[in-house]
C-alpha positions in Angstrom: 79.2 -20.2 6.0 81.2 -23.5 8.3 81.4 -26.7 6.1 78.8 -28.2 8.4 76.8 -25.9 7.2 77.0 -25.9 3.8 76.9 -29.8 3.6 73.6 -28.6 5.2 72.4 -26.8 2.7 74.1 -29.4 -0.2 71.9 -32.0 1.2 68.9 -29.8 1.3 68.9 -29.0 -2.5 69.3 -32.9 -3.0 73.0 -33.8 -3.4 73.1 -37.7 -1.9 76.5 -37.0 -1.3 76.1 -34.3 1.0 74.9 -36.2 4.1 78.3 -38.5 3.6 80.2 -36.0 3.5 79.0 -34.6 6.5 79.0 -37.8 8.9 82.2 -38.3 7.4 83.2 -34.5 9.2 81.7 -35.4 12.4 81.9 -38.9 12.6 84.3 -38.6 15.5 82.3 -36.3 17.6 79.6 -38.5 16.7 81.7 -41.4 17.5 82.2 -39.9 21.1 78.8 -39.7 22.0 77.8 -42.5 21.1 80.8 -44.0 23.7 79.3 -42.0 26.4 75.3 -43.1 25.7 77.0 -46.4 25.8 78.7 -46.4 28.7 75.3 -46.5 31.2 74.8 -50.0 29.3 75.4 -53.3 30.7 79.0 -55.0 30.0 77.9 -57.5 27.6 76.3 -54.8 25.4 76.6 -56.0 22.0 76.5 -52.5 20.6 79.7 -50.5 19.7 80.2 -46.8 19.4 80.9 -47.0 16.1 77.6 -49.2 15.7 75.7 -46.7 16.4 77.2 -43.9 13.9 76.5 -46.1 11.5 73.4 -46.9 11.9 72.4 -43.6 12.7 74.0 -42.8 9.5 72.2 -45.5 7.8 69.0 -44.1 9.3 69.1 -40.4 8.7 70.4 -41.5 4.5 67.1 -43.5 4.3 65.0 -40.8 4.7 65.7 -39.0 1.6 62.4 -36.5 2.8 64.2 -34.9 5.7 65.9 -31.3 5.3 68.2 -29.7 8.1 67.6 -26.0 9.2 70.8 -26.0 10.2 73.4 -27.8 12.8 70.9 -27.8 15.6 68.2 -29.3 13.4 71.4 -32.3 12.4 72.2 -32.6 16.1 69.0 -32.8 17.4 68.0 -35.5 14.3 71.5 -37.2 14.9 70.7 -37.4 19.0 66.8 -38.9 18.1 68.4 -41.1 15.5 70.6 -42.2 18.0 67.8 -42.9 21.1 65.6 -44.8 18.2 68.1 -47.0 17.7 68.7 -47.9 21.0 64.9 -48.3 22.6 64.9 -50.7 18.9 68.0 -52.8 20.1 66.4 -53.1 23.7 63.3 -54.3 22.8 64.5 -57.0 20.3 67.2 -58.2 22.5 63.8 -58.1 26.0 61.7 -59.8 23.2 64.7 -62.1 23.0 64.7 -62.9 26.7 60.5 -62.9 26.3 61.4 -66.2 24.3 61.9 -65.4 20.7 62.7 -67.8 18.3 64.9 -69.7 20.8 63.3 -70.1 24.3 64.6 -72.5 26.5 63.4 -73.4 29.8 65.7 -72.2 32.7 64.5 -73.3 36.5 63.6 -70.6 38.8 66.5 -71.5 41.2 69.0 -70.0 38.5 67.4 -67.1 37.3 67.2 -66.2 41.3 71.0 -66.3 41.1 71.6 -64.1 38.3 72.7 -60.9 39.7 70.0 -58.1 39.2 70.9 -55.5 35.5 70.7 -52.2 37.4 71.3 -50.1 33.8 69.1 -48.1 32.1 65.9 -50.0 30.8 66.0 -48.1 27.4 62.5 -48.8 26.3 60.7 -47.7 29.7 63.1 -44.7 29.1 61.3 -44.5 26.0 58.2 -44.4 27.3 58.1 -41.9 29.6 59.9 -39.4 27.7 57.6 -39.7 25.1 55.3 -38.6 27.8 57.5 -36.2 29.0 56.9 -34.7 25.3 53.4 -34.5 25.1 53.1 -32.2 28.5 56.9 -30.4 27.5 58.7 -31.0 24.6 61.4 -28.6 24.6 62.0 -30.2 28.0 61.9 -34.0 25.9 64.6 -31.7 23.5 66.2 -30.7 25.9 66.9 -34.8 27.3 67.5 -35.9 23.7 70.3 -33.8 23.4 72.2 -33.7 27.0 71.8 -37.6 27.6 71.0 -39.1 23.9 73.9 -36.6 22.4 75.7 -35.2 25.4 76.0 -32.2 24.8 76.5 -29.5 27.3 74.6 -27.4 29.0 75.6 -24.3 27.1 76.0 -26.0 23.6 72.0 -27.4 24.5 71.2 -23.8 24.9 72.9 -22.9 21.4 70.8 -25.5 19.5 67.6 -24.9 20.8 69.0 -20.9 20.8 67.7 -20.8 24.8 69.7 -18.9 27.4 72.3 -22.1 29.0 69.7 -20.9 32.7 66.6 -22.0 31.0 68.1 -25.3 29.9 69.8 -25.7 33.4 65.8 -25.4 34.3 64.7 -27.4 32.1 66.8 -30.3 32.7 66.4 -30.1 36.4 62.6 -30.0 35.4 62.9 -33.3 33.0 65.3 -35.3 35.4 62.9 -35.4 38.2 59.9 -35.5 36.2 62.0 -38.6 34.3 62.8 -40.0 37.9 59.0 -39.5 39.2 57.7 -41.3 35.5 60.9 -44.5 36.0 59.9 -45.1 39.6 56.4 -45.7 39.7 
């Protein structure tokens, strides 16, 4: 039994230290995945990879009744937590842009002269991914693991217990579906 599996078993048995040890063991990998996700963000994004990993830890630690059914379930939960954090961060930023507590009127000419941010809108992506999950939960899980957790085709296949060819088909379908949903 590997260290990750052993620590997951301890967490499931109610050992509160197990998750802390587990995240210490996988911290570098989660940080690498977080850096990959944040590479798609705008330059002035305030969330750093280490912050994203720490927020993920806090969210996962706060759910005491969560039990992990193995390594793949843990990575899936971490990917989902990272996705939620990025969406929450984007929603908070969007709320601030719409007025927040310190709204200031800006002349239209000034707004029109601002560069357009073509980065991903995580709120719209989350809405589209939630719609995809209603149509095909397995394809949505592939997106979470490939995009949000940064896993390869083979790693995603291992986590979901699917063949790499099936993951490739799901990935191609999901990308096309999301492109269509986000383009509308």
